N, C-alpha and C positions, 0 to 999 in steps of 0.2 A: 504493500500500500504506500502511496505517496499522498500527502495532503498539506495544504497551506491555507492561510487566511488572508483576505484582502479587505481592508477597512472601507467603510462608507462614512463620510464626514458631513456635519452640518455647516452652516455658514459661520460658525465660531471655531471651526477646526476641532470640534469635539466629535469623537467617534460615536456614532449612534447604533451601528450594526457591523457585522462582518459577513462576507461571503466566504464559504468554505468550498474549495475545489479539490477533488481527489482523483486518483487513478489507481486501479487495482493491479493492472498488468503492465509489464515493460514491453512496449510494442516492438522494440528492436530484438528482443529475445523471443517474441511471439508474433512474427510477421503475418501469420494467418489472420490475426485479429484486425489487421488493417483493411481486410476485405469484409465480406458480409458477416463473417463470424464475430465481428466486433459487437454485434447486437445480441450474442449469446449471453444469457443471464442479465439482459438489459432491465429486467424488472427489479433488480437490486440497485438501490441508491447508495453507492459507496460513501458518499458524503454523510448520509444518515448514520452509517456504521461508525464513522469518526465522531460525530456529534454524540451518539449514544454511549460510546466507550469512554469519551473524555468528559462529557457533561458540559453544559453551557457555562458553568462557573469557571472551570479551568480554560475552556476553549475561548470564550468571548468575554469573560468577566460578567456574565449574566445578561449581556446584550443580545438582541435578536440575531439569528444566524440565517443567512440566505443559502438555500440548498438548491442547486440546479437540477431540474428534471426535464426529461424529453418526452416524445410521443409514446414511448414504451413504459418508462418508469412512472408516468402519470397514473397508470392503471395498476400499479403495484399496491400491495397491502402496506401502505406507508405507515399506518398506525402500529403495525407489528414490527417494523424496522426501527421505529423511533421511540425511545424510552424517555425523552424529555418532554416537558409540557408543549402542547401543540401551539400555544400562543407565542412561544419563543422561536418558532420555525416559520420562515417565509419560503414557500415553494416557488422557485424562480424558473418560470417557463421560458422556452425560446420559440422561434417561429416554426419549429418542426411540429408543434401542436397547432392543428388546424381549427378554424372557427366553425366546425361542423357540430351537429346535434350531440354526437356521442362525447366529444371533447367538452362541450359546454356543460353537459350533464355531469361529467366527472369533476370538472372544476367546481361546480356548485356543491357536489357532495363533499369535497375536501374542505371547502369553505365552511360548510355546516359542521364539520368535525373540529373546527376551531383553528385550522391552519390559516396563516396569512398567505396571500398570493401576490406574485409579481410577474411581470413579463418583460422581455428584452428582445432586441434584434428585430423590432417591427419597423418597417419603412412607413412613411407618412401615408402612403396609398393604402395601407392595411388597417388604418385606424377605424374606419367605418365597418369593413367586413368583420373585424374582431370586436365590435362593440359589446357583444354579450359576454365575452371573456374579460375584456377590459373592465366592464362594470363590476366584476367580482374581484378585481385586483386592488390591493392596498398601495402598490408601487408600480410605476412604469419606468424602465431604464432607457434613457434616450442618448443617442450620440450627439453631443452638443454641437459638433462641427456640421452635422447634416440637418440640424433643426433650427428654425427661427423661433427661439423661445418666447419672444413677445407674442407671436401668433399662437404658438402651442399653449401658452399659459391661458390665454383667453378661451381657447377651445376646450381644454381640460377643466377649467373652472366652471364652464357652462355645462359640459356633458357629464363630468365625473368630479364633482367638487371635493370629494373626500380623498381622492387619489394623491399620492405624493410623487413628485417628479424627481428623478435622479439622473444627474449628468454623468455619463461615463466617458472614459478616455480623456480625462483631464490630466494632461501630461506636464504642465508647467505651473509654477506658482502664479505667474502672470495670468494664465487662463482662469485659474481658480478665483483670483482676486476680481477679475473682470466679470465672471459669472455671478459671483456673490453681489457685486455692485449692481448688476442688472436685476437681481432678485427674483429670477424666474424659477429657480430650482430649490428643492428642499434638501437634497442630499447630493454628494459629489464623490465619485470614485475615480481613482487614477494614481499615477506615480508622482504627482506634483509635490507631495509632502516629503519625499525623500530624494528629490533631484538635487544635484550638486549646486553649490553657490558658485557663480561664474565671476562675479565682481561685486565689490562692496567698499564703502568708505566708513563703515561702522567701527567705532572704537570698542574694544573689549572692556567691560566694566571692571572696576577695581576688585570687586568680589571674585569675579571669574579669574582675574590675574592671580589672586591668592590660591585658588584651586589649581591653576596651572602650575604654580610654584610647587604645590604638594605633589602633583603628578610627576614632575621632574625629579623631585627628591626620591620618590619610591621606585621610579623606573630607571634610576641610575644604577650601574653595576655595583653590587654590594653596598646598597644604600644604608645610611646610618639611622637606626631606630630612634635615637634621641632627637636627631634633627627633624625626622618625620613627626614625632610627638609634639615638638615645639610648634610646627606649622599647623597641626590639627588643633592645637590649643587656641588658635586665633579665631576659630569658627565654632560657636556654641552648638550648632546643629550637628556638626561632625563629632564634637565631644560627647554629646548625649548619645548619639548612635553608637560610638565606640564603647562607651561605658555600659550600654544595654547589652551589647554582644559579650563583653568580657564578664559581666556579672552573671550571665547565663552559664558561662564556662566555669566560673570559680565561685560556687555557691558558698563555700566555707572560708573564702579569703577576702580580706579587706583591701580594696583598691585605694592606694594612697595618693596617686598622681596620674596624670596623663601618660607620663613616661612609663610608669609602672604598668598601666593598662596596655600600652603598646608592646611592652616586653612580654606580658602575659599572652598576648595574641601571637607573637612570634613574627619573624621577618616575612615568611612566605604568605601566611594568612593575612598579615597587615597589608601587604602589597595588594593582594587580591581585593580585600575589603575596601581599601582606599580608592582603587581604580573604579570599583563599582559605585561606591558612595559619591565620589566626586562627579562621575558621569551623570548620576541622578541630579546632582545640584546644578551642573551645567545645563541640564535640560529643564530646569525648574520654570523658566519663563517661556518654554516652547510647548507646542501641543503635546498632550500626554502620549500620543501614538509614537512620537519620536523616541521617548525613553523605552517604550515597549519594543520598538524596532531594534534598537541597538543592544538591549539586554538579551533579547531572544537570539539575535545574530551572534552575540558573543558566546553564549552558552551552546548554541548550535555548532558554531565553529569549533569550540572546544570538544564537543561530543563527536564531531566528525574526524578529529585528529587521527585516530587509529585507522579509520577507513582510508585516509589519504596517506597512511604509513608515516605519520608525523606525531606519534604518541608523545614523544619527548618534548615536542614543541606546543603541546596543548595550551599551556598558560599564555604563550605568545599569540596563538590564534584567538584566544579569549580577548586579549588586548586589541587585536586587529578588529574584531567585531564591535567592541565598545567604541573604538575611535572611527568607525566607518562612516559616521555622520558628524564628525567633529567640526566640519565646515558649517553645518546647520546650527550646531550648538553655539559656535563663536561668531556666526555671521561673517565668516571670512572664506576665501577660497581654500580648498584643501591644502594647497601649497603653503599659503600663509598660516593656516591653522597648525599644520604639522611642524612648521618652523618654530612654533612656540612651545612644543612639547618634545620630550625625549622619548623616541621610540626606536625599535631595532630596524636594521636595514630591510629585513623581510617585510615588516609591517609597512614601512614607508614606500617601498617599491610597489607593493600590492595596492595600496590606497591611492598613490599618486599616478602610477604609470600602468597599473594592471599587469605588472611584470613580476618576475621572481618566483620564489618557491611557494609563497602563500597565495599567489594570484588565482590558481585553479580553485582553491577552496572558496575564495570570495566570489568568483564568477559562478560557481555551483550554487552558492547560497542565494545569489541574486536571481538566478533562473528559477530556483525553487520558490522564492517569494512571489514571482510572477506567474506561478503555476504553468511554466513553460515545460510541460511534461515530455514533449518530444525531445527537447534539448537535454533535459535531466536524464531521460532514459538513455540517450546516446552517451552521455558522460558516464553513466553507471556501467555501461558495457565496456567503454574504452578503458576505464580505470578498474574494472572487475570488482565493483562494489556491490554489496548486498542491499537490495531494496528495503527489506524489512529492518535492517540495522539503521538505514538512513531515516526511515519513518520513526523508529524508536528514538533516534538522536533528536529529531524535531519535537516529538512529544515530550521527551525529557526536558528540552529547553522551555516548552510551554509550562510544564509543571514547576520547574525551577523559578520561572518568572512569577507564576501564581503565588508561590510561597514567599518570594522576595518582596513583591508589591501586591498584597491582597486587594481584590476589587472593592 
């Protein structure tokens, strides 16, 4: 199994829901599935298997989850495959579902069972033929490039006043900002929230400079625990977080100072905790999805280390994931951002040039995030990696994030 989540934002850059996309088979290892046999077992919704096994709390933090279905899986016993509350599931139909009587009847049945409905990939010319299906939908996903939203908004407000409009393929921050300004959509889906910063004149705040100083202390070779403790002591939030961790470890010991707490944690664990805690603070003024993105990337990269035959470099891969959106955190280009922090050559080459030993791991993670299952499958075959281990590595990252930052 392969599975990933794609967020849907509102106009405040708050995530309101996630779409889950999954694939059960590696098409490169099973080429017969590329032909008609790809519909074998089509009544099984693999995404529902993921949702049921993980639960919406771990998977989406309790938010709604969009699950794609097609003309075959629409007629499956969805209630038997889904163990989570129906009102948390949005069944996302595509244009393989035709506006005929049998499809309309089935959509009505699922709606009566408590599921929310959505539809995508409909051209403007299909709005009228699909009116009976659209009338049962809670959401419609529209390609903002192909739609005149000013006209579409009037149409949908008149015909389907309760439906929410979602813009898809929003690829840049500029597109998102413009769409929000126009005010036609309720939700936005796309890569805009994680696209690189290309130019900026923003100054890094003094507080973030202090955090960067701490990163440089702990990421230096053989860093000094005492120096790190002194920098931690400048920030009350980090002090409280450190003391909470150490107090859980040393129930019968009295912590007398920040330096004592740092020594209790030890060099290796202190370095890991500081990189994680500081990254959270650097993202404090950013959309919450950014911290989720980099934390899951970091843990996913670490979990993938053995599959890429880099088990000894797992801590470094963790750092690469954490810093993979450092440009967004600091509002600097990646080159400018990395010039401010001390990282290894492997990390810098991967993040700046997509080259070097770590680049294949980063590229794999990005393809995975995009649910580019064809490319992911190809890379699995080329690198002789086990699909199930990749899936477990991703689920492990989701669970770790859930425990780190509870919803």
